[in-house]
C-alpha positions as CSV (number, residue, x, y, z in Angstrom):
1,M,0.0,0.0,0.0
2,H,1.7,3.2,-1.2
3,N,1.3,6.4,0.8
4,P,-1.7,7.9,-1.0
5,Q,-1.5,11.2,-2.9
6,A,-5.2,11.0,-3.9
7,I,-8.3,9.2,-2.7
8,L,-11.0,8.1,-5.1
9,F,-14.4,7.0,-3.9
10,D,-17.3,5.1,-5.2
11,L,-20.6,7.0,-4.6
12,D,-23.5,4.8,-3.8
13,G,-22.9,2.7,-0.7
14,T,-19.5,4.3,0.0
15,L,-20.0,8.1,0.4
16,A,-23.8,8.2,0.2
17,D,-26.6,6.0,1.5
18,T,-28.8,6.2,-1.6
19,A,-30.5,2.8,-1.2
20,P,-33.7,4.2,0.3
21,D,-34.5,6.2,-2.9
22,L,-33.4,3.4,-5.2
23,A,-35.6,0.9,-3.3
24,A,-38.5,3.4,-3.4
25,A,-38.2,3.5,-7.2
26,I,-38.5,-0.3,-7.4
27,N,-41.5,-0.4,-5.0
28,A,-43.2,2.4,-6.9
29,M,-43.0,0.2,-10.0
30,R,-44.4,-2.7,-8.1
31,V,-47.3,-0.7,-6.7
32,R,-48.2,0.3,-10.3
33,R,-48.4,-3.4,-11.1
34,S,-50.6,-4.1,-8.0
35,L,-47.8,-5.9,-6.3
36,A,-46.9,-5.7,-2.7
37,P,-43.7,-3.6,-1.9
38,V,-40.5,-5.5,-1.3
39,H,-39.1,-4.9,2.2
40,Y,-36.3,-2.3,2.1
41,L,-33.7,-4.7,3.7
42,S,-34.2,-7.2,0.9
43,L,-33.4,-4.5,-1.7
44,R,-30.6,-2.7,0.1
45,P,-27.8,-5.1,-0.7
46,F,-28.4,-4.6,-4.4
47,A,-28.2,-0.8,-4.4
48,S,-24.7,-0.7,-5.7
49,A,-25.5,-3.0,-8.5
50,G,-27.6,-0.5,-10.4
51,A,-30.7,-1.1,-12.4
52,R,-29.7,-4.7,-13.2
53,G,-29.3,-5.7,-9.6
54,L,-32.4,-3.9,-8.3
55,L,-34.7,-5.2,-11.1
56,A,-33.5,-8.7,-10.4
57,A,-34.2,-8.3,-6.7
58,G,-37.5,-6.6,-7.2
59,F,-38.9,-8.5,-10.1
60,N,-36.6,-11.5,-10.7
61,I,-35.9,-10.2,-14.2
62,T,-32.6,-10.3,-16.1
63,P,-31.3,-8.4,-19.2
64,E,-32.3,-11.5,-21.3
65,D,-36.0,-11.0,-20.5
66,V,-38.0,-9.4,-23.3
67,N,-39.4,-6.7,-20.9
68,Y,-36.1,-5.9,-19.3
69,E,-35.2,-2.8,-21.3
70,S,-38.6,-1.1,-20.9
71,M,-38.5,-1.8,-17.2
72,R,-35.0,-0.5,-16.9
73,I,-36.0,2.8,-18.5
74,E,-39.1,3.0,-16.3
75,F,-36.9,2.4,-13.2
76,L,-34.4,5.1,-14.2
77,N,-37.1,7.6,-14.9
78,Q,-38.8,6.8,-11.6
79,Y,-35.6,7.1,-9.7
80,E,-34.7,10.4,-11.4
81,S,-38.0,11.9,-10.3
82,A,-37.2,11.4,-6.6
83,M,-33.5,10.5,-6.1
84,A,-32.7,12.7,-3.1
85,V,-35.7,12.4,-0.9
86,H,-34.1,10.1,1.7
87,S,-30.5,9.8,0.4
88,R,-27.8,11.1,2.8
89,L,-24.1,10.9,3.3
90,F,-23.1,8.1,5.6
91,E,-22.3,8.9,9.1
92,H,-18.8,10.4,9.5
93,V,-18.2,10.9,5.8
94,T,-18.2,14.7,6.2
95,T,-15.6,14.3,9.0
96,L,-13.6,12.1,6.7
97,L,-13.6,14.6,3.8
98,H,-12.7,17.4,6.1
99,G,-9.8,15.3,7.4
100,L,-8.6,14.7,3.8
101,N,-8.7,18.4,3.1
102,A,-6.7,19.0,6.3
103,L,-4.1,16.6,5.1
104,S,-4.0,18.4,1.7
105,L,-5.1,15.2,0.1
106,T,-6.9,15.4,-3.2
107,W,-10.1,13.4,-3.5
108,G,-12.6,12.5,-6.2
109,I,-15.5,10.3,-7.1
110,V,-15.7,7.4,-9.6
111,T,-19.1,5.9,-9.9
112,N,-21.0,3.7,-12.4
113,K,-24.0,6.0,-11.9
114,A,-24.8,7.9,-15.2
115,T,-24.0,11.6,-15.4
116,R,-27.8,12.5,-15.5
117,F,-28.0,11.2,-11.9
118,T,-24.5,11.9,-10.6
119,K,-24.4,15.6,-11.5
120,P,-27.5,16.7,-9.5
121,L,-26.8,14.2,-6.7
122,I,-23.3,15.6,-6.1
123,S,-24.9,19.0,-5.6
124,L,-27.8,17.8,-3.5
125,L,-25.4,15.9,-1.2
126,D,-22.9,18.8,-1.0
127,L,-20.0,16.9,-2.5
128,Q,-19.0,19.7,-4.9
129,E,-15.4,19.8,-3.4
130,A,-14.6,16.6,-5.3
131,R,-11.7,17.4,-7.6
132,C,-13.0,15.0,-10.2
133,V,-16.3,13.2,-10.8
134,I,-16.2,10.2,-13.2
135,S,-19.6,8.8,-14.0
136,G,-20.6,5.5,-15.6
137,D,-20.8,7.1,-19.0
138,T,-17.7,9.3,-18.8
139,T,-15.5,6.6,-20.4
140,P,-16.5,3.8,-22.9
141,H,-16.3,1.3,-20.0
142,A,-17.8,1.0,-16.5
143,K,-16.3,-0.7,-13.5
144,P,-15.0,-3.4,-13.1
145,H,-13.0,-2.1,-16.1
146,P,-10.2,0.1,-14.9
147,A,-10.9,2.9,-17.5
148,P,-13.0,5.1,-15.1
149,L,-10.4,4.9,-12.3
150,L,-7.6,5.6,-14.7
151,E,-9.5,8.6,-16.0
152,G,-10.0,9.9,-12.5
153,A,-6.2,9.6,-11.8
154,R,-5.5,11.3,-15.2
155,R,-7.7,14.3,-14.3
156,L,-6.1,14.6,-10.9
157,G,-2.7,14.5,-12.5
158,I,-1.6,11.7,-10.2
159,R,-0.2,8.3,-11.1
160,S,-2.6,5.5,-10.5
161,E,-0.3,3.6,-8.1
162,H,-0.4,6.6,-5.8
163,C,-4.2,6.6,-5.6
164,W,-6.4,4.6,-3.2
165,Y,-9.9,3.6,-4.4
166,I,-12.6,2.9,-1.8
167,G,-15.8,1.0,-2.7
168,D,-18.5,-1.3,-1.3
169,D,-18.8,-3.8,-4.2
170,L,-16.6,-6.5,-5.6
171,R,-16.3,-4.8,-8.9
172,D,-14.8,-1.7,-7.1
173,I,-12.0,-3.9,-5.8
174,Q,-11.5,-5.5,-9.2
175,A,-11.4,-2.2,-10.9
176,A,-8.8,-0.8,-8.4
177,E,-6.6,-3.9,-8.9
178,A,-6.8,-3.6,-12.7
179,A,-5.9,0.1,-12.4
180,G,-2.9,-0.6,-10.2
181,M,-4.5,1.3,-7.3
182,T,-4.6,0.4,-3.6
183,S,-8.1,-1.2,-3.0
184,I,-10.1,-0.5,0.1
185,A,-13.4,-2.3,0.8
186,A,-16.0,-0.1,2.5
187,A,-17.7,-2.7,4.7
188,W,-20.3,-0.2,5.9
189,G,-21.8,-0.2,2.5
190,Y,-24.2,-2.5,0.6
191,C,-21.6,-5.1,-0.4
192,G,-23.9,-7.1,-2.6
193,A,-24.1,-10.9,-2.4
194,T,-20.6,-11.6,-1.1
195,E,-18.6,-10.8,2.0
196,P,-15.9,-8.1,1.6
197,R,-13.4,-10.5,3.1
198,Q,-13.7,-12.6,0.0
199,W,-12.8,-9.8,-2.4
200,K,-9.0,-9.8,-1.6
201,A,-8.9,-6.0,-1.1
202,D,-5.7,-4.5,0.2
203,A,-7.7,-3.4,3.3
204,I,-11.2,-3.7,4.7
205,I,-12.6,-0.9,6.9
206,D,-15.8,-0.7,8.9
207,S,-16.3,3.0,9.0
208,P,-15.2,6.2,7.2
209,L,-13.2,7.2,10.3
210,E,-11.1,4.0,10.0
211,L,-10.0,5.2,6.5
212,L,-8.9,8.5,7.9
213,E,-6.9,6.6,10.6
214,L,-5.3,4.4,8.0
215,I,-4.3,7.3,5.9
216,R,-2.8,9.2,8.8
217,A,-0.8,6.1,9.8
218,K,0.6,5.9,6.3
219,H,1.6,9.5,6.3
220,L,3.3,9.1,9.7
221,Q,5.3,6.1,8.3
222,V,6.8,8.2,5.6
223,A,7.2,11.4,7.6
224,P,10.9,12.5,8.1
225,S,12.3,11.7,11.5
């Protein structure tokens, strides 16, 4: 683990708890079809998996289904209409970001969320200090491909091996590894269907404040005596 010169974050499930509004979009679709809502806790683990994961959890439908594309569009439109009703930054994230600023560490966001959602959400959640925001449609590829992370590093002007990437999904760790970045699993997030300990991340942390402690420890290791 190199001493970090920049920290890149996933958005959903890492910086922001957006699952309540994502789950609400699925349940609004179910109500329109005279179906009972799915319990929030059943949908929450799939919040980082986007439309594909949430539609599978809410309707047992996959991209191979003939109705998938129309339902995907319906879901995205529903979510866009009410995407910051209950979404909030996770506890201690603001303290973490202030701590990074105090250490003069650059930070940015790399998410698979499309720009049409990312741009307004960044403003609504007061994350405008991010030095770069890479959305799912910024590059030709989405995570777990390394292209979005490499683009983030390029925009920050920092070599990828000197960046840490923090995310709450296996594909975040895969993307970081492929980009040559230190990978940190955010165990407070949604985490999908597998346990973070199975992802082979460089580190697993249980709260945003642990990340700050880890960074400070690294800085102390390289500080001149």
